[in-house]
C-alpha positions in Angstrom: 0.0 0.0 0.0 1.5 3.4 -0.9 2.8 5.2 2.2 0.7 8.3 1.7 -2.4 6.1 1.9 -1.0 4.1 4.8 0.0 7.0 6.9 -2.5 9.6 5.9 -5.7 7.6 5.8 -7.7 10.4 7.2 -6.4 12.8 4.5 -5.8 10.3 1.7 -6.7 11.3 -1.8 -4.3 8.9 -3.4 -5.4 5.4 -4.1 -3.7 2.1 -4.8 -2.0 1.8 -7.3 0.4 4.7 -6.6 -0.3 8.2 -7.6 1.8 7.8 -10.8 1.3 4.6 -12.8 4.7 5.2 -14.5 7.7 6.2 -12.4 8.8 9.8 -12.4 12.6 9.7 -12.3 15.3 12.2 -11.3 17.7 12.4 -14.2 15.4 10.9 -16.8 17.1 11.6 -20.2 16.0 14.5 -22.4 15.7 13.4 -26.0 16.0 15.9 -28.8 14.8 15.7 -32.3 14.9 12.0 -33.1 14.8 12.4 -36.9 17.8 14.8 -36.8 19.7 12.4 -34.6 19.0 9.5 -36.9 20.1 11.5 -39.9 23.4 12.2 -38.2 23.8 8.5 -37.4 23.1 7.6 -41.0 25.8 10.0 -42.1 28.3 8.6 -39.6 27.6 5.1 -40.9 27.8 6.1 -44.5 31.1 7.8 -44.0 32.4 4.9 -41.9 34.3 7.2 -39.6 33.1 6.2 -36.1 35.7 7.6 -33.8 39.2 9.2 -33.8 38.3 12.9 -34.0 35.6 12.7 -36.6 33.5 15.4 -38.1 30.8 15.5 -35.4 33.3 15.4 -32.5 35.0 18.5 -34.0 31.6 20.2 -34.5 30.6 19.4 -30.9 33.9 20.8 -29.5 33.4 24.1 -31.5 29.8 24.4 -30.2 30.9 23.9 -26.6 33.7 26.4 -26.9 31.3 28.9 -28.4 28.8 28.5 -25.5 31.4 28.6 -22.8 33.6 31.2 -24.4 36.7 29.0 -23.8 39.6 29.1 -26.2 39.9 25.3 -26.3 37.4 22.4 -25.8 38.4 18.8 -25.8 35.6 16.3 -26.0 36.1 13.1 -24.0 34.4 9.8 -23.3 32.9 10.9 -20.0 33.2 13.5 -17.3 35.3 11.3 -15.0 37.9 10.8 -17.8 37.8 14.6 -18.2 38.8 15.1 -14.6 41.6 12.5 -14.8 43.0 14.0 -18.0 42.9 17.5 -16.6 44.6 16.5 -13.4 47.2 14.5 -15.2 48.0 17.2 -17.7 48.2 19.8 -15.0 50.7 17.6 -13.2 48.7 17.5 -10.0 50.3 15.1 -7.4 50.4 14.6 -3.6 47.1 16.0 -2.2 44.3 17.9 -3.8 41.5 19.5 -1.7 37.9 18.7 -2.8 34.5 19.0 -1.3 33.1 15.8 0.2 29.6 16.9 -0.9 30.0 16.0 -4.5 29.5 12.9 -6.8 32.1 10.3 -5.9 33.7 10.6 -9.3 35.3 13.9 -8.2 37.3 12.1 -5.6 37.8 8.8 -7.5 39.4 10.6 -10.5 42.1 11.9 -8.2 42.5 8.6 -6.2 42.8 6.7 -9.5 45.8 8.8 -10.4 47.5 8.3 -7.0 46.5 11.8 -5.8 45.1 11.9 -2.3 41.7 13.7 -2.0 41.5 15.9 1.1 37.9 16.6 1.9 36.8 20.2 2.8 33.5 21.2 4.4 30.9 23.3 2.6 29.0 26.6 3.1 25.5 25.5 4.4 23.7 28.1 2.5 25.3 27.7 -1.0 26.1 24.0 -0.6 29.5 24.7 -2.3 33.0 24.2 -1.0 34.0 26.7 1.8 37.3 28.6 0.9 38.1 29.1 4.6 37.9 25.3 5.1 40.1 24.8 2.0 42.8 27.1 3.3 42.8 25.4 6.7 43.6 22.0 5.1 46.6 23.1 3.0 49.8 21.3 3.8 53.3 21.1 2.1 51.8 18.1 0.1 48.9 20.1 -1.3 49.2 20.9 -5.0 45.7 21.6 -6.1 42.1 22.6 -5.3 39.2 21.1 -7.2 36.2 23.4 -6.9 32.7 22.0 -7.7 29.9 24.0 -9.1 26.9 22.6 -7.4 23.3 22.3 -8.8 24.2 24.7 -11.6 25.2 27.5 -9.2 28.8 28.6 -9.4 31.1 27.9 -6.4 33.1 30.8 -4.9 35.5 31.2 -7.9 37.3 34.3 -6.8 37.9 33.2 -3.2 39.2 29.9 -4.4 41.4 31.5 -7.0 42.8 33.8 -4.3 43.7 30.9 -2.1 45.2 29.0 -5.0 47.3 32.0 -6.0 48.6 32.7 -2.5 49.7 29.1 -2.0 50.9 28.3 -5.5 48.2 25.7 -6.1 46.5 24.5 -9.4 42.8 25.3 -9.5 40.5 23.1 -11.6 36.7 23.1 -11.6 34.3 20.2 -11.8 31.5 21.8 -13.8 29.4 18.6 -14.3 26.3 20.5 -13.0 27.0 23.8 -14.6 26.9 23.6 -18.4 25.3 26.7 -19.9 25.5 28.6 -16.6 27.3 31.8 -15.7 29.3 33.4 -12.8 29.2 37.1 -12.5 27.9 37.3 -16.0 30.7 35.2 -17.5 30.0 31.7 -18.9 31.3 28.9 -16.7 34.1 27.2 -18.7 37.0 29.7 -18.5 37.8 29.7 -14.8 40.8 28.1 -13.2 43.3 26.1 -15.3 40.4 24.0 -16.7 36.8 23.2 -16.2 35.3 19.7 -16.8 31.7 19.1 -18.0 29.7 15.9 -18.0 27.2 15.0 -20.8 26.1 11.8 -19.2 22.5 10.6 -20.0 21.2 12.1 -16.7 22.4 15.6 -17.5 20.0 18.0 -19.1 22.3 18.1 -22.2 23.6 14.7 -22.9 25.7 12.9 -25.5 24.5 9.5 -24.3 27.8 9.3 -22.4 30.5 11.9 -22.7 32.3 14.9 -21.3 34.4 17.9 -22.2 37.4 19.9 -20.9 37.5 23.6 -21.5 40.5 25.8 -21.0 42.2 29.0 -22.2 45.6 27.4 -21.5 47.2 26.5 -24.9 49.8 24.1 -23.4 47.4 22.4 -21.2 45.0 21.8 -24.1 47.8 20.4 -26.2 48.8 18.0 -23.5 45.2 16.9 -22.9 44.7 16.2 -26.7 47.8 14.0 -26.7 46.8 12.2 -23.5 43.3 11.4 -24.6 44.6 9.5 -27.7 47.4 7.3 -26.2 50.0 10.1 -26.6 49.9 10.0 -30.5 51.1 13.2 -32.1 50.7 11.8 -35.6 50.8 8.5 -37.5 53.0 6.0 -35.6 54.4 8.9 -33.5 53.8 8.6 -29.7 55.3 11.5 -27.8 53.8 11.0 -24.3 51.9 8.5 -22.1 48.2 8.6 -22.7 45.0 6.6 -22.5 41.8 6.2 -24.6 39.6 9.1 -23.6 38.1 9.9 -27.0 34.4 10.7 -27.7 32.9 8.7 -30.5 30.9 10.1 -33.4 27.5 8.7 -32.2 27.9 10.4 -28.9 28.9 13.6 -30.6 25.8 13.4 -32.8 23.6 13.0 -29.8 25.4 15.9 -28.2 24.8 18.2 -31.2 21.1 17.0 -31.3 20.8 18.0 -27.6 22.5 21.4 -28.1 19.8 22.2 -30.7 17.3 22.1 -27.8 19.4 24.0 -25.2 17.3 27.1 -24.8 14.0 25.2 -24.9 15.1 22.7 -22.2 16.4 25.5 -19.9 13.0 27.2 -20.3 11.2 24.0 -19.4 13.4 23.5 -16.3 13.0 27.1 -15.3 9.2 26.9 -15.6 9.2 23.7 -13.4 11.4 25.4 -10.9 9.1 28.4 -10.6 6.1 26.1 -10.2 7.8 24.0 -7.4 8.8 27.3 -5.7 5.2 28.6 -5.8 3.5 25.4 -4.8 5.8 24.6 -1.9 6.0 28.2 -0.6 5.1 28.3 3.1 5.7 24.6 3.7 7.2 24.4 7.2 10.6 22.8 7.5 11.0 22.5 3.7 13.4 24.8 1.8 13.6 24.8 -2.0 17.2 25.5 -3.0 17.1 29.1 -4.4 18.8 29.9 -7.7 20.4 33.2 -8.4 18.1 34.3 -11.3 20.4 37.2 -12.1 22.8 34.7 -13.6 22.2 32.2 -16.4 21.2 28.8 -14.9 20.1 25.5 -16.4 17.8 24.6 -13.5 18.4 20.9 -14.0 18.2 20.1 -10.3 15.2 20.7 -8.0 16.6 20.4 -4.5 14.7 20.2 -1.3 16.3 20.7 2.1 14.3 19.1 4.9 14.8 20.6 8.4 13.7 17.8 10.8 13.6 20.2 13.7 10.9 22.2 12.0 9.1 19.7 9.8 7.0 16.9 11.0 8.7 14.4 8.6 12.3 13.3 8.2 14.1 13.4 4.9 14.2 9.6 4.6 10.6 9.2 5.5 9.6 11.8 2.9 11.7 9.9 0.4 9.8 6.7 1.3 6.5 8.4 0.8 7.5 9.8 -2.6 9.0 6.5 -3.9 5.8 4.7 -2.8 3.9 7.0 -5.0 6.3 6.2 -7.9 8.1 9.6 -7.6 11.7 8.3 -7.7 13.3 11.2 -5.9 16.9 10.8 -4.7 19.3 11.7 -1.9 22.3 13.8 -2.9 25.2 13.3 -2.1 24.6 10.9 0.6 26.5 10.0 2.8 29.3 12.2 1.6 32.5 11.0 -0.2 34.4 10.8 3.0 32.0 8.1 4.3 32.5 5.9 1.1 35.3 3.6 0.3 38.2 3.7 0.1 38.1 7.0 2.0 36.1 5.8 5.0 38.8 3.2 5.8 41.8 5.5 5.1 42.5 6.1 8.8 41.9 9.8 8.3 39.4 11.5 10.6 37.3 14.1 8.8 35.5 16.9 10.6 32.8 17.9 8.2 29.7 18.9 10.2 28.0 21.0 7.4 28.5 18.3 4.8 27.1 15.6 7.1 24.2 17.8 8.1 23.3 18.6 4.5 23.7 15.0 3.2 21.0 14.0 5.8 18.6 16.7 4.6 18.7 16.9 0.8 16.3 15.4 -1.8 16.4 15.9 -5.5 12.9 16.0 -7.2 12.0 15.1 -10.8 12.1 17.7 -13.5 12.9 17.9 -17.2 11.0 17.4 -20.4 9.2 14.2 -19.2 7.2 16.2 -16.6 4.0 18.1 -17.1 2.6 20.9 -14.9 -0.1 18.7 -13.4 2.6 16.2 -12.4 4.4 18.8 -10.4 1.2 19.9 -8.8 0.5 16.4 -7.6 4.1 15.9 -6.4 3.8 19.1 -4.4 0.5 18.1 -3.0 2.0 14.8 -1.8 4.9 16.6 -0.2 2.6 19.1 1.6 0.4 16.3 2.9 3.3 14.2 4.1 5.0 17.1 5.7 1.9 18.1 7.6 1.2 14.7 9.1 2.5 13.6 12.5 4.3 10.3 11.9 
């Protein structure tokens, strides 16, 4: 029996089966013009050039560079590979300071290269890495800071750049959430030594699977291009170590198809965000993460923060209620990277009270092209009912 009906029998307006016959997913892929995509695939197959810096990969790189304003864009197989290549090309070693409140790939990309992630706490209001916490963790072994733009909001770019400059550290940004977003009116993609984007299927712009590195640094771009293709600088000429980080033509074709819908999909996400904000306004103990609408945002995440001291429902109980009604909301980024392996067993003691507090309070709600206005109204009605009931 759905939990809303089980726990709210005196208020229940939802029956059995659940409120939504088909699941509403967080991160359900946006699909662009199918005919356009299939035309591109036919062209790829006709030309028989499937990978190795083909026509559509080059077009995708030019489009990303134009959107971000970056001098260079290097398309790669996925965002994690992008982080690894950027870190390797920037010659990061020893320790790199990262937020624990991020997707595990941010830490794993460093660990995979033999770089030790050192986890910093966050600002509880912005959810982004705290520059003061970063500075307190710097040691003689620290060589880099990895800032993470969270939910499509930019992290404190200038403060992190100041810390990096004063301590002689490399600054790279994980921009997986922040494609087509801005910071102080400037497109995200040109900050630090490099920024890394993800075009995974769950992102609002996807290339099936893929990523990109943007930079204004000529030498860094040159090294990354070599490294993503085994170190080849020409036919039978290998000039450095490298790996296989290339994006294929089918992924690039999907990326170009997605980019054609960029403004439309942002507008849909923004409309959903405004409706969630309006319909959840005044709900006690529930905070909808507020976007800075003066900046360009992609609005691909709808984030609720549940204050258990004010609300009548816990975050995890609300999640159970939503999932029982086929609303497949998600916890982010629970329980924090520092509580996952291999970092949990590293012997290091992490004092990250704001990270742990936030990881116990956050839910991401469905949005994107698969949702209709009436779906959001029903989701919000379920949340309001569940939050008002004494469990």
